[in-house]
N, C-alpha and C positions, 0 to 999 in steps of 0.2 A: 489613616482611615480610608478604606476603599469606598468610592462613590457608588451608590446604589443605582441599579437600572430601574427607572420608575414607570416606564411604559414601552410600548413597541417601538416608538420612534427612537428611543435611546439605543435599542439593539440595531436598528437600521443604520444609525449613525456610526456604530462600531464597524460595520462592514464598509460603509462609505469611506471611513478613515483608512481602510486598507488600500485604497486606490493610490497608485504611484505613477509618476511620470516615467516614460519609457527608459530614460537614461538611468533610472534607479532600479530597473528590473533585475532580478537575480534568479539563480537556479539552485534548487535544493534537491538532493537525491538521498533516498532512504532505502536500505536493503537489509533483509533479514537472512539469517543462516541457522541451520541446525548444527549444534556441537555434539559429537557422539564419541563413545568409547571405541577405539579401533579394534579391541579384542571382542567385545560383546555385540558391537553394532547397535547399541541402544543409546538413545539421547541421554545426556548427563542430567543429573538433578541439580537443585540449587546448593544443597549442603553436601558434605562428603569430601574425601581426599582429592578427587578430581572434579568436584562440583564447580558450577559456574562462579560461586563465591570465591573459590581459590584462584580461579582464572582472573577474576576482577582484581584481586589483591596483587597479582603479578603485574597487571596493567597499571595499577596505581604507582608501582615502583618506576614505571616508565614516564611518569609525569602527568598522568590523568588524575583529576580531582574527583573524589568520591561524593556521591549523593546517597543519603541513607533515609530509611523509613523504619521507625521503631528499632533503631540500632542495626538494621540489616542493610547492607550495601546493595542498592538496586539500580544505580546508574553511574556513569562517569562522564566528565566533561573535559575538553581540551581544545583551545583555539577555535571556539565557535562550533565544534562538533560534539555530539552526544552519543555515547554508547548506552543503549537501554536494553531491557529484557522483556520479551513477550511472556505470557503466562507460564509456559512449560519450558522456560529457559532458552527459547530461541533468542539469538543475539542480534541486535540491530544497530547499525550505524546511521544516525541522522547527521549527514554532513553539513558543515557550515555553508551558508549561502555564498555563491560565487557568480562570476559573470559569464564563464564559458564552459563548454562541455569538457574541454581539455583539463580545466581545473577540477571539476567534479570527479573526473575519471582518475586523475592523479591522487586526489584525496582518498578515494576508495582503495586505490592500490596501496598507498602508504599504510592505511589501516589494516588491510588484509595481510600485508607482509608482516606487520607487527603481531597480529593475531596468530598467524601461521607459526611464527617462531615459538611463541608460548605454547601453542597446542602440540607442536612437535615434541617439546620437552615433556609434556604431560601425556603423550601418546593418545592424543585426541584428534579427531578429524573434523573438518568444516565442510558440511554438505550443502550443495546448492541445488535443491529441488523444491518444488512448490508444495509437496506433501511428503511426510515421512513414510518411506516405503515399507518399513518393517513394523510388526506389531510390538507394542510396548505398553507399560502402565501409564495411562493417560491421566489418571486422577491423583497421582502422587508426584513428588519432586518439584512442585510448583514454586514460583518466586513468591516469597512472603510479603505480598503487597495487599493492603486492605481492599483496594480497588478490584483486584482480581478475585478475592473471596466473594465479593458481592456479585461481580459479573458471572462467576461460575454458578452461583445459585440462580441468578436470573436466566442464564442460558439454558438451564435444565427445563425451564418452563416455557420459554418464548420461541423455541425453534427446535428442529430435530437434530441439528448438527452443530450446535453452539460450542460444545466441549471439544469437538474435533477442530473447529475453527481456532480455538484458543490454544490447543495443545499441539497440533500437528501440521500447521500451515506456515509457509514463509512466502513473502512477496517482495517486489521492488516497487518503489513509488517515486514520483517526480512532483516537486512543488514549484509553482510558477506564479508570477504576479499579474495583476490586472490594473488598467489605468482609469477605469470608470465603470459605471453600472452596465453600460451597453457592451463594453469590452468583456466584462465578466460574463454577461449573457452569451455572447458569441463563443467564448472559450469553453464555458460549461456545457453549452449545447453540443459543440464539437466533441468535447470530452466524453459525454455520455453516448453520443452517436457512434464514436469510433472505439469505444471500450470493447465490443465484441471482436474487433480486428486485433486489438492488443492481446486479448485473451487467447486468440488463435495463434498469433505469432510467437507468444511467449509460453504457450501451453507446455507444461513440464511436470505434470503430476498424474501419470496414468496408473501408478502402482498403489494398491491398497493391501495392507497386511501380506506383503510379499507376493501378491498375485496381480496380474493384469486386470484392470477394471474396465467398465464400458465407457469410461471418460478419458479424454486427453488432458483436460484440466479439472481434476477432481477438486482442487483448491477452489476454483471458481464456483463449482456446484455447491460446495460446503458454504461459501459465503452467501450464496443466494438462498440458502435454506437455514440461515442462522436466526434471523428475526425480521420478518416481513415489514415491520414498522420502522426499521432503521437501516435497511440494506437495499441494494439494487439501484433502481432508477427513481429520481424524483419526477413524478409525472408532469408537474407544472413547467419543467424545463422545456417540454415540447409544446407549450402554448405559444401563442403569437409573440409574446414578450415576457421574458422571465426577469424579475426584478429582485432587488434585495428584500423588498417587503414580502414577496412571495416565498423567498427562502426562509425568512423569519417566521412567516405563517406556518411553514412546514416544521421548523425547529420547535415552535411553541407546542405543537401537538404530539411530538414524540415523547413517549413515557420516560420519566427520569430513572436513572439507576441509583444515584446517591448525591449527597451534598457534603462538602468538606468544610468543617469548622475547626480552626486551630489545629490543623493537621490530622484531625479525626474524621473518619468516614461514617456517614449516617445513611443507611439504606432508605430509599424512598419507594413506597409501594402504590401502584395504581394512580399516580398523579403525574401530570406533565408540566413542562416548564411554564406554560401559561398560568397554571395554578400558582406557581412560585411568583411570577410577575404580578399577579393580582393579590399577593399577600395571603394566599389560601393554602399554603403548604401545611399539612397537619402537624408535621414534626417541628415546624418553625412558623407558627401562626403570626401573622402581621409583619413578617420579615420579608424584605425584598432582596432579589439576587444582585450580585456584583458581577463585574466582568469576569472574574475568576470562576464564578459559578457558571456563567455562560460558556466559557472555554472548556470547563470540565464536561458540561453537557454535550457540547459539539464533539468532544473526543469519544463519546459513546455512540456517535452516528457512524455507520459503516457503509455508506453509499459508495458507488464506484468512483464518483467524483465528489469531493467534499470542499466546502468553502469555509475558510477561516478568514484571516486578513490577507490571504493568498489562496490559490487554488491547488488542491491536492489531486493529482492524477493517480488513482490507486488501481490495484487489480492486475498486476503482471506477476505470473509465477516466478519465484526465485529461480535462478539458473546460473549458467556459466559466466565467467568474468566479463566477457565481451558484451553480454546482454545487460549488465549493470549500467554500462556506458550508453548502450543503444536506446534505452527507454527515454532518458532525458533528451537525447538527440532527436528522437522521433517527435516528441511534443514541442520542443523548442523550435524545430524547423517549421512546424505547422502553425504555431501560435504566437511566435515573437516577431514575425514579419507581417505587417498589416496587409500587404498585397496577398500573401499566401493565406492568411486567416480569412480574408474576404472570399478567396477562391474556394477554400475548403468548406466555408459556411454555406456558400451558394450550392455546392455539391450535395451537402447533406440536408439542406433546408427543408426539403419535402419528405424526408424520411419520417415515418410515423412511429409513435411510441410503441404500438403493438408489434410493428416490424422489428424494432430494436430489441424489445423484450423477447420475442421469439428467437431472434438471432443470438442473443445472449445464451439461451438454452441450447441452441444447435451447436455453437462453437465449442461448448463444454465437451461434447461428444465427437464432433466431426471436424473440428479445427477449420483449416482452410478449404475443406471440401464442402462447407456450408454454402448456402445461397441467400442472397438478398435481392428481392424483386426479380427472381428467376435468373440472376446473374451470379456466377461463381465469385465468392468473395476473394479468392486468390487473385483474380484480375483486378478487383477493386483495390486490394491491398497494394498491388504494384503501382497503381495510379496514385494512391495516397503517399506511398514512400517516395515517389518521384517529386511530389509537391513538397514533402518535408526536405528532401535533398536540395531542392531549389531554394527553400527558405534558409537553410544553413549556408548555402552558397552566397546568398544575398547578405548574410551577416558578415561573411568574410573574416571570421576569427581564426587567425593562424597560430599554430604552435611554433616552437623553436626550429622545427624542421620545415617550416612554411607549409604545413599541411592544414587544410580546412577542416571544419568539424564534420563534413560530409562523410568521411570514411568510417565514422562510428555507426553509420547505417548499413555498412556492408553485410554484417551478419544477418540483418533483417531481410535484405534483398536476397541473400542466399536461401533463407527459409522460404520466402514468398515464391521465388523463381522455381525452386525444387518442388513446391507444393507438399513439402514434408516438414511437419512441425517437430520441435525438439522432443515432444512426447512420443511421437511415432518412431523417432530414432531410438529412444529409450526402449520401446517395445521390441524393435528389431534387434537391438544389441544385447538385451538382458533378459528377455522372456523366453523360456524354453518350454518343454513338455508340460502339459497340464496347467498352462498359464503361470507357472512358478517363475519368480524373478531371481536371477543369480545375485549373490552377495557382491559380485564384482561391481555392481552399480554404485557401491559406496566409494571405493578408492577412485574409480574413473570419473566420478562427479563431485569430487572434493577439491578444494582449492589447494 
């Protein structure tokens, strides 16, 4: 029998228990991809001869253990890693937690090599972009998960681009640990402050419906227009002191999507988690939530940085192989050395919420050519990357070739020094007359 959460203090304690001594800190990397039919250049559906279900069945033969919902295969597990599906069959690896960037990068490569072999047999491609560049049917072919049915319904009413977010976007994410409430505060503040720089460096979604758009990261624009109550920046993070209690206060006010009882999903309308905590949920009167209910609720929060019993650094467009490795390198270099964390925190301490909010909007369109406090963010990016590089150097984690983790930042230095984002390169290479995008974008940006 799961213990009920009886008050706000119980939820605060949940996050306090996430604190870990530095020697136990790990790194988790998650990355999403589009799987598409090489002939039609359309994303595959869940069912069908070459649907994602058939691909999952082949992965099961390679030793992955299946996870089903209503007799439908929806995820796979092996050695601490999970392969899951986003709503419109985008495939995601949530790698097992590891100690070094070398390990997380090797993990990603092993998975991608395995996936490529299967996709080659089925004449499928694996696309690494932040937004699907070609028009397709966004309301069909979805993964048959009850969660997604409810979310799809909610998204149609809560924001202008929710269905696009669920069907047409892919990103990369890094998960990191914290040692205390104050450590969490510093890392989360830095995470939100630097998110616009990550958006710019990783921007890789400038094509909409086969045409050049006015955005470099259309994926980021979509996420910021999905649901204002659960996306973007948590304003309290920019107060003098952000605490677990302030985060819990935020979580309690976010409207709920659903409650899961005995594997069945129940949609919740116009009530928040605070109602649940007070035993006032209309569908479950006088019942209190459990940790599972809390974790389900947190999974429907889509802020740029999200706290569980670890910190998720979200919001980088999916992209080339080297960028999967560079995102965790960027954040580990900045946040896992106390010396560097203190330096970067001091650097961003006086940045205001409204400045970051505006910069978030600017980088979606202008990338590294955006400005903060009348200073080009390209130059600030290079400063930040040098600090990350120093943090990785201080870690001194070497691979078999005696290489430090620093080299994983090379691709980001190239982007920052050139002042040309991946999105701008896509436009240069694949957009022709009348802003039309060449189909060559598919093979050239596939794994």
